C-alpha positions as CSV (number, residue, x, y, z in Angstrom):
1,M,-14.8,-84.2,-34.8
2,I,-13.6,-81.7,-36.7
3,L,-9.9,-80.6,-36.5
4,E,-9.2,-78.7,-39.7
5,T,-5.2,-76.6,-40.5
6,I,-4.6,-73.4,-42.4
7,V,-1.5,-71.8,-42.0
8,V,-1.9,-68.5,-42.0
9,G,0.6,-65.5,-42.2
10,E,4.5,-64.5,-43.1
11,M,5.2,-66.5,-39.8
12,E,3.5,-69.4,-40.9
13,A,1.0,-70.3,-38.1
14,N,-1.1,-72.8,-38.1
15,C,-5.1,-71.9,-37.1
16,Y,-6.9,-74.3,-36.5
17,I,-10.5,-75.4,-36.8
18,F,-11.7,-77.7,-34.0
19,G,-14.8,-79.0,-33.5
20,S,-18.0,-80.6,-33.0
21,D,-19.3,-82.7,-36.5
22,E,-22.7,-82.3,-34.2
23,G,-24.4,-79.3,-36.3
24,K,-20.7,-78.5,-37.0
25,E,-19.1,-75.4,-34.7
26,V,-15.9,-75.0,-34.9
27,V,-13.7,-72.8,-32.5
28,L,-10.2,-71.1,-34.4
29,I,-7.5,-71.0,-32.2
30,D,-4.8,-68.5,-33.7
31,P,-6.5,-66.8,-37.0
32,G,-3.4,-65.0,-37.0
33,A,-3.5,-63.8,-40.8
34,D,-5.9,-63.9,-44.2
35,Y,-8.5,-63.8,-42.5
36,E,-10.3,-64.4,-47.0
37,K,-9.1,-68.0,-47.3
38,L,-9.6,-68.8,-43.3
39,S,-13.2,-67.7,-43.8
40,A,-13.7,-69.2,-47.5
41,F,-12.4,-72.3,-46.3
42,I,-15.1,-72.0,-43.3
43,K,-18.4,-71.2,-45.5
44,N,-17.1,-73.8,-48.5
45,R,-17.0,-76.4,-45.8
46,R,-20.0,-75.0,-43.5
47,F,-18.6,-74.8,-40.4
48,L,-20.1,-72.7,-37.8
49,P,-17.4,-70.3,-35.9
50,K,-18.9,-69.8,-32.4
51,F,-15.3,-68.3,-31.1
52,I,-11.6,-67.6,-31.8
53,V,-8.8,-68.9,-28.9
54,N,-5.2,-66.8,-29.1
55,T,-3.4,-69.2,-27.1
56,H,-1.0,-66.3,-27.0
57,G,-0.6,-61.9,-27.8
58,H,1.8,-62.5,-30.1
59,I,1.0,-61.0,-33.9
60,D,1.3,-64.1,-35.9
61,H,-1.5,-66.1,-33.5
62,I,-3.9,-62.9,-33.5
63,G,-3.7,-61.0,-36.5
64,A,-6.7,-61.3,-37.7
65,N,-8.8,-61.3,-34.1
66,H,-10.5,-58.3,-35.5
67,R,-12.1,-59.7,-39.2
68,F,-14.3,-62.0,-36.9
69,D,-17.2,-61.1,-35.7
70,L,-16.8,-63.6,-32.7
71,P,-15.7,-62.9,-29.2
72,I,-12.6,-63.7,-28.4
73,L,-10.9,-65.7,-25.8
74,I,-7.8,-65.4,-23.9
75,H,-6.1,-66.5,-20.2
76,R,-5.3,-63.4,-17.4
77,L,-2.3,-62.4,-18.5
78,D,-1.9,-61.7,-22.2
79,A,-5.0,-60.1,-22.4
80,D,-3.3,-56.7,-22.2
81,F,-0.6,-57.8,-25.8
82,L,-4.2,-58.4,-27.7
83,S,-3.9,-54.2,-28.2
84,D,-0.6,-53.6,-26.4
85,P,2.0,-53.0,-30.2
86,Q,4.1,-53.7,-28.0
87,L,3.7,-56.6,-26.1
88,N,2.2,-57.8,-29.1
89,L,5.2,-57.7,-31.6
90,S,3.1,-56.0,-34.3
91,A,4.9,-52.2,-33.0
92,F,8.7,-54.2,-34.4
93,S,6.8,-55.3,-38.2
94,G,6.4,-51.1,-37.9
95,S,1.8,-51.5,-37.8
96,S,0.9,-51.4,-34.9
97,Y,-2.0,-54.3,-34.1
98,R,-4.2,-53.8,-31.7
99,S,-7.3,-56.6,-31.7
100,P,-10.2,-56.1,-30.1
101,Q,-11.1,-57.0,-26.1
102,A,-11.5,-60.3,-25.0
103,A,-15.0,-61.5,-23.9
104,R,-13.4,-63.9,-21.6
105,L,-10.2,-64.6,-19.5
106,L,-9.5,-68.0,-19.2
107,E,-7.3,-69.6,-16.4
108,E,-5.8,-73.2,-15.3
109,G,-8.3,-76.4,-15.7
110,D,-11.1,-73.8,-17.4
111,S,-12.6,-75.8,-19.6
112,I,-13.8,-74.7,-23.4
113,E,-17.9,-75.9,-25.0
114,V,-18.3,-76.5,-28.7
115,G,-21.0,-79.0,-29.1
116,D,-19.9,-82.1,-27.2
117,I,-16.6,-81.4,-28.0
118,E,-14.6,-80.2,-24.5
119,L,-11.6,-78.5,-24.3
120,K,-9.3,-78.3,-21.3
121,V,-6.7,-74.9,-20.7
122,I,-3.4,-75.9,-19.7
123,H,-1.3,-72.5,-18.2
124,T,1.4,-73.0,-20.2
125,P,3.7,-69.7,-20.2
126,G,7.1,-69.7,-21.0
127,H,7.0,-67.3,-24.4
128,T,4.5,-65.4,-23.0
129,P,3.5,-65.2,-20.0
130,G,-0.4,-66.2,-20.3
131,G,0.7,-69.0,-23.3
132,I,-1.9,-71.4,-23.1
133,S,-2.0,-75.4,-24.2
134,L,-5.3,-76.6,-24.8
135,R,-6.6,-80.5,-24.4
136,Y,-9.0,-82.3,-25.7
137,E,-8.7,-86.3,-25.8
138,D,-5.2,-87.5,-26.9
139,L,-4.4,-84.5,-28.0
140,I,-2.9,-81.0,-27.5
141,F,-3.1,-77.6,-29.2
142,T,0.3,-76.2,-27.9
143,G,1.0,-72.5,-29.4
144,D,4.3,-71.5,-29.5
145,T,4.4,-74.0,-26.0
146,L,5.7,-76.5,-27.4
147,F,6.9,-78.0,-31.0
148,K,8.2,-81.2,-33.0
149,G,11.7,-80.9,-32.5
150,G,11.8,-77.5,-31.2
151,V,10.4,-75.1,-28.7
152,G,9.2,-71.9,-28.3
153,R,10.9,-68.2,-28.1
154,T,12.1,-66.5,-24.9
155,D,13.7,-64.0,-26.1
156,L,11.1,-61.9,-26.4
157,P,10.0,-59.2,-24.2
158,Y,8.4,-61.1,-21.2
159,G,9.5,-64.9,-22.5
160,S,11.0,-66.5,-19.3
161,E,12.9,-69.7,-20.4
162,E,12.6,-71.3,-17.0
163,Q,9.3,-71.3,-17.5
164,L,8.6,-72.4,-20.9
165,L,10.5,-75.9,-19.8
166,S,8.8,-76.5,-16.8
167,S,5.9,-75.6,-18.5
168,I,6.7,-79.1,-21.3
169,K,8.8,-81.0,-18.2
170,E,5.6,-80.5,-15.7
171,K,2.5,-79.9,-17.5
172,L,2.7,-81.6,-21.2
173,L,5.1,-84.4,-21.5
174,T,3.0,-85.9,-17.9
175,Y,0.8,-86.8,-21.0
176,D,0.1,-89.9,-22.3
177,D,3.0,-91.2,-24.9
178,Q,0.1,-91.3,-28.5
179,T,-1.3,-87.8,-27.4
180,I,-0.5,-86.4,-30.7
181,I,0.4,-82.7,-30.8
182,Y,-0.9,-79.5,-32.3
183,P,1.8,-77.3,-33.4
184,G,1.6,-73.3,-33.3
185,H,4.1,-73.5,-36.1
186,G,5.1,-76.8,-37.9
187,P,4.1,-80.1,-37.8
188,T,2.3,-83.1,-35.4
189,S,4.2,-84.7,-33.8
190,T,3.8,-87.2,-30.5
191,I,4.8,-86.7,-26.6
192,A,7.0,-89.5,-26.7
193,K,8.8,-88.4,-29.8
194,E,9.3,-85.2,-27.8
195,R,10.3,-86.5,-24.8
196,R,12.6,-88.9,-26.5
197,E,14.1,-87.1,-29.3
198,N,13.8,-83.3,-28.3
199,P,17.2,-81.5,-28.1
200,Y,16.1,-78.5,-26.0
201,L,14.2,-81.2,-23.5
């Protein structure tokens, strides 16, 4: 298994390069900025990126989409965020970022295959309507839903605190204690640690 974390952009988002040792095929999860750094790393390691998966449609997670000539996957309910600067929040920083459109719209329970690896889509709305988490065996990429010691913001357009907490409690905290979470910002944690120590839960 290949799993690399590259911190990108002013918001220090985690871009994950995840995939299969077999053939070095990888998926880019949330390439939000710093295309040159990501591209150089991928080339140096001789990875073969197959597509991009955005856990949600905010600028700090989609901002380098347009630089990669790769199919984009995002949940159906966040598809409009890609090309709408108001929804993806780029307008609030004085720019008008528009990502290419999605090649595939995701739903709860979908599978994403890269090499011999299969990621399962978990719809975890709250931070955005189409926020997703991605599970493989005993690890979950949680986007901006669940962080170490924190949870995603819900004071942004179309955020919902009720939905977010429901997503975390009903869909993420149900996994085994040893499950490792890889959040959209900050360090990793475990389901056990967040269930026990996260003050927002």
